[in-house]
C-alpha positions as CSV (number, residue, x, y, z in Angstrom):
1,M,30.4,-21.4,-14.4
2,Q,31.2,-19.4,-17.5
3,V,28.5,-17.8,-19.6
4,E,29.0,-20.3,-22.5
5,Q,28.5,-23.2,-20.1
6,Y,25.4,-21.6,-18.7
7,D,24.0,-21.2,-22.2
8,E,24.6,-24.8,-22.8
9,V,22.6,-25.8,-19.8
10,L,19.8,-23.2,-19.7
11,G,19.6,-22.3,-23.3
12,A,19.1,-25.8,-24.6
13,Q,16.1,-26.4,-26.8
14,V,13.1,-27.1,-24.7
15,S,11.0,-30.1,-25.8
16,R,7.5,-29.9,-27.0
17,Q,6.3,-31.8,-24.0
18,V,7.8,-29.1,-21.7
19,M,6.1,-26.4,-23.7
20,I,2.7,-28.1,-23.5
21,T,3.2,-28.6,-19.7
22,R,3.9,-24.9,-19.2
23,L,1.0,-23.7,-21.3
24,A,-1.4,-26.1,-19.7
25,T,-0.2,-25.0,-16.3
26,G,-1.0,-21.4,-17.1
27,L,-4.5,-22.3,-18.5
28,V,-5.3,-24.4,-15.4
29,Q,-4.1,-21.6,-13.2
30,G,-6.5,-19.2,-14.9
31,V,-9.5,-21.6,-14.6
32,L,-8.7,-22.1,-10.9
33,L,-8.4,-18.4,-10.2
34,Y,-11.8,-17.9,-11.9
35,L,-13.4,-20.6,-9.7
36,L,-12.0,-19.0,-6.6
37,Y,-13.3,-15.6,-7.7
38,R,-16.7,-17.2,-8.4
39,A,-16.8,-18.8,-5.0
40,A,-16.0,-15.4,-3.4
41,T,-18.6,-13.4,-5.3
42,I,-21.5,-15.8,-4.5
43,N,-20.2,-16.5,-1.0
44,M,-19.9,-20.3,-1.4
45,W,-17.4,-22.9,-0.2
46,P,-14.4,-22.6,0.0
47,A,-14.7,-18.8,0.2
48,T,-16.6,-19.2,3.5
49,Q,-13.6,-20.9,5.1
50,P,-10.7,-18.4,5.3
51,F,-8.3,-21.1,6.6
52,L,-8.9,-23.0,3.4
53,F,-9.5,-20.2,0.9
54,M,-6.4,-18.1,1.7
55,P,-3.9,-21.0,1.2
56,L,-5.7,-22.0,-2.0
57,F,-5.6,-18.4,-3.3
58,M,-1.8,-18.1,-2.5
59,L,-1.1,-21.5,-4.1
60,V,-3.0,-20.8,-7.3
61,L,-1.7,-17.3,-7.6
62,L,2.1,-17.9,-7.1
63,L,3.0,-21.6,-7.2
64,P,2.3,-22.1,-11.0
65,V,5.0,-19.5,-11.8
66,V,7.6,-21.5,-9.8
67,F,6.5,-24.8,-11.5
68,I,6.6,-23.3,-15.0
69,S,10.1,-21.8,-14.4
70,S,11.4,-25.1,-13.0
71,V,10.2,-27.4,-15.7
72,G,12.8,-28.1,-18.2
73,H,15.7,-27.1,-16.0
74,M,15.5,-29.6,-13.2
75,T,14.7,-33.3,-13.1
76,S,11.1,-34.2,-12.5
77,R,11.9,-35.4,-9.0
78,N,13.6,-32.1,-8.1
79,V,10.8,-30.1,-9.7
80,A,8.3,-32.0,-7.5
81,R,10.4,-31.5,-4.4
82,W,11.0,-27.8,-4.9
83,T,7.4,-27.1,-5.9
84,A,6.1,-29.0,-2.8
85,A,8.6,-27.1,-0.6
86,A,7.5,-23.7,-2.0
87,G,3.8,-24.7,-1.6
88,V,4.4,-25.6,2.1
89,V,5.9,-22.1,2.7
90,L,2.9,-20.4,1.0
91,V,0.5,-22.5,3.0
92,V,2.2,-21.5,6.2
93,L,2.2,-17.8,5.4
94,A,-1.4,-17.9,4.3
95,L,-2.6,-19.8,7.4
96,H,-0.8,-17.3,9.6
97,E,-2.5,-14.5,7.8
98,A,-5.9,-16.1,8.2
99,W,-5.3,-16.7,11.9
100,R,-4.0,-13.1,12.6
101,S,-6.8,-11.5,10.7
102,A,-9.6,-13.5,12.4
103,G,-11.7,-11.1,14.4
104,A,-10.0,-8.0,13.0
105,V,-12.0,-5.1,11.5
106,D,-12.4,-5.5,7.8
107,L,-11.6,-2.0,6.4
108,N,-11.1,-2.7,2.7
109,Y,-12.4,-4.8,-0.1
110,G,-9.9,-7.0,-1.8
111,F,-10.1,-9.9,-4.2
112,M,-12.6,-8.9,-7.0
113,G,-14.6,-6.7,-4.7
114,R,-15.1,-9.3,-1.9
115,P,-14.1,-8.6,1.7
116,S,-10.3,-8.4,2.0
117,Q,-10.3,-10.8,5.0
118,R,-10.9,-13.7,2.5
119,V,-7.6,-13.2,0.8
120,P,-4.2,-12.3,2.2
121,S,-3.3,-8.7,2.4
122,M,-1.4,-7.2,-0.5
123,L,1.7,-6.9,1.7
124,V,1.7,-10.6,2.3
125,I,1.2,-11.4,-1.4
126,V,4.0,-9.0,-2.5
127,F,6.5,-10.2,0.0
128,S,5.6,-13.9,-0.6
129,G,6.4,-13.2,-4.2
130,V,9.7,-11.7,-3.2
131,F,10.5,-14.7,-1.0
132,L,9.7,-17.1,-3.9
133,Y,11.8,-15.1,-6.3
134,I,14.9,-15.1,-4.1
135,A,14.5,-18.8,-3.1
136,H,13.8,-19.9,-6.7
137,A,16.9,-18.2,-7.9
138,L,19.0,-19.8,-5.2
139,V,17.5,-23.3,-6.0
140,M,17.8,-22.9,-9.8
141,A,21.4,-21.8,-9.5
142,G,22.2,-24.8,-7.2
143,A,20.6,-27.2,-9.7
144,T,22.6,-25.6,-12.6
145,D,25.9,-26.1,-10.7
146,G,24.9,-29.4,-9.1
147,K,25.8,-27.9,-5.7
148,R,23.9,-26.7,-2.6
149,I,25.8,-23.4,-2.8
150,A,26.3,-22.4,-6.4
151,S,29.0,-20.1,-7.8
152,Y,28.2,-16.4,-7.8
153,G,28.2,-16.4,-11.6
154,S,25.3,-18.9,-11.6
155,Y,23.4,-16.8,-9.0
156,F,23.9,-13.7,-11.2
157,E,22.7,-15.4,-14.4
158,V,19.7,-17.1,-12.9
159,A,18.5,-14.1,-10.8
160,W,18.7,-11.6,-13.6
161,K,17.3,-13.9,-16.2
162,L,14.3,-14.6,-14.0
163,A,13.9,-10.9,-13.4
164,V,13.9,-10.0,-17.1
165,Q,11.5,-12.9,-17.8
166,L,9.0,-11.7,-15.2
167,L,9.3,-8.1,-16.4
168,F,8.8,-8.9,-20.0
169,S,6.0,-11.4,-19.3
170,A,4.1,-8.7,-17.5
171,F,4.8,-6.3,-20.4
172,F,3.5,-9.0,-22.9
173,V,0.3,-9.5,-20.9
174,G,-0.3,-5.7,-20.7
175,A,0.4,-5.3,-24.5
176,L,-1.9,-8.1,-25.4
177,W,-4.7,-6.7,-23.2
178,S,-4.3,-3.3,-24.8
179,V,-4.6,-4.7,-28.2
180,L,-7.7,-6.7,-27.2
181,W,-9.3,-3.5,-25.9
182,M,-8.3,-1.6,-29.0
183,G,-10.1,-4.2,-31.1
184,A,-13.1,-4.0,-28.8
185,S,-13.2,-0.2,-29.3
186,L,-13.0,-0.6,-33.1
187,F,-15.9,-3.1,-33.1
188,D,-17.9,-0.9,-30.7
189,M,-17.7,2.0,-33.3
190,I,-19.7,-0.1,-35.7
191,K,-22.2,-1.1,-33.0
192,L,-20.7,-4.5,-32.3
193,D,-20.0,-4.8,-28.6
194,F,-19.5,-8.6,-28.3
195,L,-15.7,-8.3,-27.8
196,Q,-16.1,-5.6,-25.2
197,R,-18.6,-7.7,-23.3
198,L,-16.3,-10.7,-23.5
199,L,-13.4,-8.7,-22.1
200,M,-15.5,-7.9,-19.0
201,K,-16.3,-11.6,-18.3
202,P,-14.2,-13.0,-15.4
203,W,-14.4,-16.5,-16.9
204,F,-12.5,-15.1,-20.0
205,V,-10.2,-12.6,-18.3
206,A,-8.5,-14.9,-15.8
207,P,-7.6,-17.8,-18.1
208,V,-6.4,-15.5,-20.9
209,I,-4.1,-13.5,-18.6
210,C,-2.6,-16.6,-17.0
211,F,-2.2,-18.4,-20.3
212,A,-0.5,-15.3,-21.9
213,F,1.8,-15.0,-18.9
214,S,2.9,-18.6,-19.1
215,C,3.4,-18.3,-22.8
216,A,5.6,-15.3,-22.3
217,L,7.6,-17.2,-19.6
218,H,8.2,-20.0,-22.1
219,I,9.2,-17.8,-25.0
220,T,11.7,-15.9,-22.9
221,D,13.1,-19.1,-21.4
222,V,13.9,-20.7,-24.8
223,R,15.6,-17.5,-26.0
224,P,18.3,-17.0,-23.4
225,S,20.6,-15.0,-25.7
226,I,17.9,-12.5,-26.3
227,V,17.1,-12.2,-22.6
228,R,20.8,-11.8,-21.9
229,G,21.1,-9.1,-24.5
230,I,18.2,-7.1,-23.0
231,R,19.7,-7.7,-19.5
232,S,23.1,-6.4,-20.5
233,L,21.6,-3.3,-22.0
234,L,19.6,-2.5,-18.9
235,L,22.6,-3.1,-16.6
236,V,24.9,-0.9,-18.7
237,L,22.3,1.9,-18.8
238,A,21.6,1.7,-15.1
239,S,25.4,1.6,-14.2
240,W,25.8,5.1,-15.8
241,I,23.1,6.4,-13.4
242,L,25.4,5.4,-10.5
243,P,27.8,8.4,-10.8
244,V,24.9,10.8,-10.7
245,A,23.4,9.1,-7.6
246,V,26.8,9.2,-5.9
247,V,27.2,12.9,-6.5
248,L,23.7,13.7,-5.2
249,I,23.8,11.5,-2.2
250,G,27.4,12.4,-1.4
251,G,26.5,16.1,-1.6
252,F,23.5,15.5,0.7
253,L,25.7,13.8,3.4
254,C,28.3,16.6,3.1
255,T,25.7,19.3,3.9
256,L,24.3,17.5,7.0
257,P,27.1,18.8,9.3
258,F,26.1,22.4,8.4
259,T,22.3,22.0,8.2
260,G,21.8,19.5,11.0
261,L,19.3,16.6,11.1
262,D,16.2,18.6,12.2
263,G,15.0,18.8,8.7
264,L,15.1,15.1,8.3
265,W,13.1,14.5,11.5
266,K,10.4,17.0,10.5
267,T,9.6,15.1,7.3
268,R,8.3,12.1,9.4
269,F,9.5,9.7,6.7
270,A,13.2,10.0,7.0
271,T,13.7,6.3,7.7
272,S,11.8,5.1,4.7
273,L,13.5,7.7,2.4
274,L,16.9,6.7,3.6
275,L,16.1,3.0,3.2
276,T,14.9,3.6,-0.3
277,T,18.2,5.5,-1.0
278,V,20.2,2.5,0.3
279,A,18.2,0.1,-1.8
280,V,18.8,2.2,-5.0
281,L,22.5,2.4,-4.3
282,V,22.8,-1.4,-3.7
283,M,20.9,-2.0,-7.0
284,L,23.1,0.4,-9.0
285,I,26.3,-1.0,-7.5
286,N,25.2,-4.5,-8.6
287,C,24.3,-3.2,-12.0
288,A,27.9,-2.0,-12.4
289,F,29.5,-5.0,-10.8
290,Q,27.3,-7.6,-12.6
291,N,29.0,-11.0,-12.2
292,G,32.3,-9.5,-11.2
293,Q,34.0,-10.5,-14.4
294,T,32.5,-7.8,-16.6
295,A,34.9,-5.0,-17.5
296,A,33.7,-1.6,-16.3
297,S,35.1,1.9,-17.1
298,L,37.2,3.8,-14.6
299,P,34.4,6.3,-13.7
300,I,32.0,3.5,-13.0
301,R,34.5,1.7,-10.8
302,I,35.2,4.8,-8.8
303,A,31.5,5.6,-8.5
304,A,30.8,2.0,-7.3
305,R,33.5,2.1,-4.7
306,M,32.3,5.5,-3.4
307,A,28.7,4.3,-3.4
308,A,29.7,1.3,-1.3
309,I,31.3,3.7,1.2
310,L,28.2,5.9,1.4
311,L,25.9,3.0,2.4
312,L,27.2,2.9,6.0
313,P,26.4,6.5,7.0
314,L,23.1,6.4,5.3
315,T,22.1,3.2,7.2
316,G,23.4,4.7,10.4
317,I,21.3,7.8,10.1
318,A,18.3,5.7,9.2
319,I,18.8,3.6,12.4
320,Y,19.1,6.8,14.5
321,A,15.9,8.2,12.9
322,L,14.0,5.0,13.6
323,G,15.3,4.9,17.2
324,L,14.1,8.4,17.9
325,R,10.6,7.6,16.7
326,V,10.5,4.3,18.7
327,H,11.8,6.1,21.8
328,E,9.1,8.8,21.5
329,Y,6.1,6.9,20.2
330,G,6.9,3.2,20.6
331,W,6.8,0.4,18.1
332,T,4.2,0.1,15.3
333,S,3.9,-2.5,12.6
334,D,5.6,-0.1,10.1
335,R,8.5,0.5,12.4
336,V,9.0,-3.2,13.0
337,V,9.1,-3.8,9.2
338,A,11.5,-0.8,8.9
339,A,13.8,-2.3,11.6
340,A,13.8,-5.6,9.7
341,C,14.8,-3.7,6.5
342,L,17.5,-1.9,8.4
343,L,18.9,-5.3,9.5
344,V,19.3,-6.3,5.9
345,A,20.6,-2.8,5.0
346,S,23.2,-3.1,7.7
347,C,24.4,-6.4,6.3
348,Y,24.9,-4.7,2.9
349,A,26.4,-1.6,4.3
350,I,29.0,-3.4,6.5
351,G,29.9,-5.9,3.8
352,Y,30.2,-3.4,1.0
353,Q,32.2,-1.1,3.3
354,W,34.7,-4.0,3.8
355,A,34.8,-4.7,0.1
356,A,35.3,-1.0,-0.8
357,H,38.5,-0.8,1.3
358,R,40.1,-3.7,-0.5
359,Y,41.7,-1.6,-3.2
360,E,43.5,-4.4,-5.0
361,T,40.2,-5.9,-6.3
362,W,37.2,-4.7,-8.2
363,L,34.7,-5.1,-5.3
364,V,35.0,-8.9,-5.6
365,E,34.1,-9.3,-2.0
366,I,30.5,-8.0,-2.5
367,A,29.7,-11.4,-4.1
368,P,29.6,-13.4,-0.9
369,V,27.8,-10.4,0.8
370,N,25.1,-10.6,-1.8
371,V,24.6,-14.4,-1.3
372,G,24.6,-14.1,2.5
373,A,22.1,-11.1,2.3
374,A,19.8,-13.2,0.1
375,F,19.6,-16.0,2.8
376,L,19.2,-13.3,5.4
377,V,16.2,-11.8,3.5
378,L,14.6,-15.2,3.4
379,A,15.0,-15.7,7.1
380,V,13.7,-12.1,7.9
381,L,10.6,-12.6,5.7
382,L,9.8,-15.9,7.3
383,T,10.0,-14.4,10.8
384,L,8.0,-11.3,9.9
385,F,5.1,-13.2,8.3
386,T,4.9,-15.9,11.0
387,P,4.2,-15.6,14.7
388,I,7.9,-15.5,15.4
389,A,8.2,-11.7,14.8
390,D,4.7,-10.7,13.6
391,P,4.9,-6.9,13.4
392,A,1.4,-6.5,14.8
393,R,2.1,-8.7,17.8
394,I,5.3,-6.8,18.6
395,A,3.6,-3.4,18.1
396,V,0.5,-4.2,20.2
397,A,2.6,-5.6,23.1
398,N,4.9,-2.5,23.1
399,Q,2.0,0.0,22.9
400,V,0.1,-1.7,25.8
401,A,3.3,-1.8,27.8
402,R,3.8,1.9,27.3
403,L,0.3,2.5,28.6
404,E,0.8,0.2,31.6
405,K,4.0,2.1,32.6
406,G,2.3,5.5,32.3
407,L,4.5,6.6,29.3
408,V,1.2,7.5,27.6
409,K,-1.7,9.0,29.3
410,A,-5.0,7.2,29.2
411,D,-6.8,9.9,27.3
412,K,-3.9,10.3,24.8
413,F,-3.4,6.6,24.0
414,D,-4.2,5.6,20.4
415,Y,-6.8,2.9,21.0
416,R,-7.8,3.0,17.4
417,Y,-4.4,1.7,16.4
418,L,-5.1,-1.5,18.4
419,R,-8.6,-1.7,16.8
420,F,-7.7,-1.2,13.2
421,D,-4.0,-2.1,12.8
422,G,-3.4,-4.6,15.6
423,Q,-5.1,-7.6,13.9
424,R,-6.3,-10.2,16.3
425,Y,-3.6,-9.1,18.8
426,G,-5.1,-5.7,19.0
427,Q,-8.6,-7.0,19.5
428,E,-7.5,-9.3,22.3
429,A,-5.5,-6.5,23.9
430,L,-8.6,-4.2,23.9
431,Q,-10.8,-6.8,25.4
432,Q,-8.2,-7.3,28.1
433,L,-8.1,-3.5,28.7
434,V,-11.9,-3.5,29.1
435,R,-11.7,-6.3,31.7
436,Q,-8.7,-4.9,33.5
437,G,-7.8,-1.3,33.0
438,V,-4.1,-0.5,33.3
439,G,-1.9,2.5,33.9
440,T,-2.5,5.5,36.1
441,D,-6.2,5.8,35.2
442,P,-7.6,2.3,34.6
443,K,-11.3,3.4,34.6
444,V,-10.6,5.7,31.7
445,V,-8.7,3.0,29.9
446,S,-11.5,0.5,30.2
447,A,-14.1,3.0,29.0
448,K,-12.2,4.1,26.0
449,A,-11.2,0.5,25.1
450,A,-14.9,-0.5,25.3
451,A,-15.9,2.5,23.1
452,V,-13.3,1.8,20.4
453,L,-14.3,-1.9,20.2
454,K,-17.7,-0.7,19.0
455,Q,-16.2,1.3,16.1
456,M,-16.4,-0.1,12.6
457,E,-14.7,2.8,10.8
458,R,-11.4,4.3,11.6
459,W,-12.0,7.9,11.0
460,T,-15.7,8.0,11.7
461,P,-16.3,7.1,15.3
462,E,-19.6,5.5,16.2
463,T,-21.8,8.1,17.8
464,G,-25.3,8.3,19.2
465,K,-28.1,10.2,17.6
466,A,-28.2,13.9,18.0
467,T,-30.3,15.4,20.8
468,V,-31.6,18.9,21.5
469,E,-28.7,19.4,23.9
470,S,-26.1,18.1,21.4
471,V,-27.4,20.3,18.6
472,A,-27.1,23.4,20.8
473,A,-23.7,22.4,22.1
474,N,-22.1,21.4,18.7
475,I,-23.1,24.5,16.7
476,T,-20.8,27.5,16.8
477,M,-22.5,30.8,15.9
478,V,-21.0,33.5,13.7
479,P,-20.9,36.0,15.2
480,V,-20.9,34.4,18.7
481,S,-23.5,37.0,19.9
482,E,-26.2,35.5,17.7
483,T,-28.4,32.6,18.9
484,L,-30.2,29.9,16.9
485,P,-34.0,30.0,16.8
486,A,-35.4,27.7,19.5
487,S,-37.7,26.0,16.9
488,F,-34.6,25.1,14.9
489,I,-32.9,23.4,17.8
490,A,-36.0,21.6,19.1
491,Q,-36.9,20.1,15.7
492,Q,-36.5,16.4,15.2
493,W,-34.3,16.0,12.2
494,K,-34.6,13.0,9.8
495,E,-32.0,12.4,7.1
496,S,-32.9,11.0,3.7
497,T,-30.8,9.9,0.8
498,D,-31.9,12.7,-1.5
499,R,-31.5,15.4,1.2
500,P,-28.5,14.7,3.4
501,L,-28.1,16.8,6.5
502,P,-25.0,18.2,8.2
503,G,-23.5,15.9,10.8
504,C,-24.3,18.1,13.8
505,L,-28.0,17.6,13.2
506,T,-27.8,13.8,13.0
507,S,-24.9,12.7,15.3
508,E,-24.1,13.8,18.9
509,N,-20.4,14.4,18.4
510,R,-20.3,16.3,15.1
511,E,-19.7,20.1,15.0
512,C,-21.0,22.8,12.7
513,T,-20.7,26.6,12.1
514,A,-24.0,28.5,11.8
515,L,-24.7,31.8,10.0
516,L,-28.0,33.7,10.3
517,L,-28.9,35.5,7.1
518,D,-31.8,36.4,4.9
519,A,-31.1,34.4,1.8
520,N,-34.4,34.9,-0.1
521,G,-35.1,38.5,0.9
522,D,-38.4,37.8,2.7
523,G,-37.3,39.6,5.9
524,Q,-36.9,36.3,7.8
525,R,-33.6,35.1,9.3
526,D,-32.6,31.8,7.6
527,V,-30.0,29.4,9.0
528,M,-26.9,28.2,7.0
529,L,-24.9,25.4,8.6
530,I,-21.3,24.5,7.6
531,N,-19.8,21.2,8.6
532,K,-16.6,21.4,10.6
533,D,-14.7,18.7,8.7
534,Y,-15.7,19.8,5.1
535,G,-17.0,23.0,3.7
536,D,-20.5,22.3,2.2
537,G,-23.1,24.8,3.3
538,F,-26.7,23.8,4.1
539,L,-29.4,26.5,3.9
540,F,-32.6,26.0,6.0
541,L,-35.7,28.1,5.5
542,E,-38.5,28.3,8.0
543,Q,-41.9,27.3,6.7
544,P,-45.3,28.5,8.0
545,G,-45.9,26.6,11.3
546,G,-42.3,26.7,12.4
547,L,-41.0,23.7,10.4
548,W,-37.4,24.2,9.1
549,V,-36.6,22.6,5.7
550,L,-33.4,22.1,3.9
551,S,-33.9,24.3,0.8
552,A,-30.4,24.7,-0.8
553,T,-26.8,23.9,-0.5
554,L,-23.7,26.1,-1.0
555,D,-20.7,24.6,-2.8
556,I,-17.6,25.9,-0.9
557,R,-14.6,25.0,-3.0
558,C,-11.6,26.0,-1.0
559,R,-10.2,26.6,2.5
560,P,-9.9,30.5,2.2
561,M,-13.6,30.7,1.3
562,L,-14.6,28.5,4.2
563,E,-12.5,30.4,6.7
564,A,-13.9,33.8,5.4
565,L,-17.4,32.6,5.9
566,R,-16.7,31.3,9.4
567,K,-15.2,34.7,10.3
568,G,-18.4,36.5,9.1
569,R,-16.6,38.2,6.2
570,Y,-19.4,37.9,3.5
571,Q,-22.2,39.9,2.0
572,L,-25.5,38.9,0.4
573,V,-25.7,40.0,-3.2
574,D,-28.1,39.4,-6.1
575,P,-27.1,36.5,-8.3
576,G,-25.1,37.5,-11.3
577,L,-26.8,34.9,-13.5
578,K,-30.5,34.4,-14.0
579,A,-32.0,31.1,-12.9
580,V,-33.6,28.5,-15.3
581,N,-37.2,27.5,-14.6
582,V,-37.7,23.9,-15.6
583,G,-41.2,22.5,-15.0
584,G,-41.6,24.8,-12.0
585,L,-38.1,24.0,-10.6
586,R,-35.6,26.9,-10.4
587,L,-32.1,25.8,-11.4
588,Q,-29.4,28.2,-10.4
589,F,-26.1,28.3,-12.2
590,S,-23.0,27.6,-10.0
591,P,-20.0,29.8,-10.9
592,V,-16.7,28.1,-11.7
593,Y,-13.8,29.1,-9.4
594,S,-10.1,28.6,-9.8
595,Y,-7.3,28.3,-7.3
596,D,-6.3,31.8,-8.2
597,D,-9.8,33.1,-7.2
598,C,-9.5,31.3,-3.9
599,N,-6.0,32.6,-3.2
600,A,-7.3,36.2,-3.9
601,I,-9.4,36.0,-0.7
602,K,-7.5,37.8,2.0
603,P,-6.9,35.7,5.2
604,N,-7.6,38.5,7.7
């Protein structure tokens, strides 16, 4: 369909009834979001039912945008059908997310400060939005042409129009909110804080944001010529970045035969970087190609053809990089997602390679490749976020299989990955390992699986309380010839909120470094403990009767300073600044250090 015909269909004047429907939808969406937030904050129904709350949250967050964009461009019957179909997809994705996260460790806080298990993860929300964007563009283009498979020109017009609408609607909301806060600040200067307090009320924030977003969607929809002008400008500007990208990426590929691939593997993010590069090239190629009927200058045409050729080697190297990681360490959720992205990237790379070698046309053959890739992306997203190819399920099964086959030793296996990244699959696998140890050392596997099931924090393992034996074992003396006073080791330590203690005095598996020094010049040896994981120093003074008390802390700002202390390279000197006596309490000034001061400390 030609641009003029598209304007006649999509740029027609929208009726007042359509406008009211769109704005009312945005307002209702805001009210419903606030009610869901309220239910989550006070822990009431439906927030107490994840299998109900997650689908409701997804529907309220994403479905109104689909409805608003559809109204006025499709018949009421088709709007209802498409909205219902999109809602079914969202419900399926949300129910699967609720099911897979049941029993998993809740590490983060999500929706408005409430536990993240009540709402889908940000990954699910983002990719659900991507799914709806692609599917909505395909459906809208089909409705415009009156066909199941529309012309490429219609796909191009609808997809880019929708992208510009969403971009500028988000910008409008951000600008409106900035103006509101500017006004609140002005009123606050004259001691009127009513607007500032209003902007912090959830019952006001949610409806205003949603109403403003729907208003922006409507305004950009009834001004298609303005949207097209902005789109054309963005595409032209982006197309001139393409030659620069081709030169840089081509130079990178040309240097690889001389430098080798070792540098790529050492980065540990070669696959993600290469995938990002492929995505950028595909986007820039399409910015230059547009609908295939737009005239492009010769340099842009040459750059687009060269970029299409570069996609294949980039994708091949990314596949090889991912294969190496999987062969050495097995599958993880991130690697499964990367493999799915590489499947889509391979579709683009092979299709664009074919189009680039047909010299008689201006890359016309990438049009069907783009349409086919869009349907492929929809299929991939559905499989990734349903049990068909759930990354957590695949990763957990692969990691456990590696343990069973002895590819990973029992004491080297990452049980925490199953606990904190494996969702319900990981929890079930750990419980199975506890019951039936596998591999070459099943007893060790069972014990470690049982221990990690008790952990509630990834990087802070659950440990028992410190004992006299653990305190003595976990403290390293500097120099090693020194010994801690027996009364210090035997003391029963109790931590309080105003006087936190180093980990080695409270937990059985934490380590410290100890220095014996006379900090106050009374002739008695005092004890300074430095945590192993971070450098705060804790100074303990012995009181009459043999009781040791935490009397001061030492702010150790940088690694060279910490290492120098641990090697015993320090001297006790008088303070350069006097202390301040406030009501009998001595306050000592803390000197300010810079990175240059830290770097001046010699390492040896």
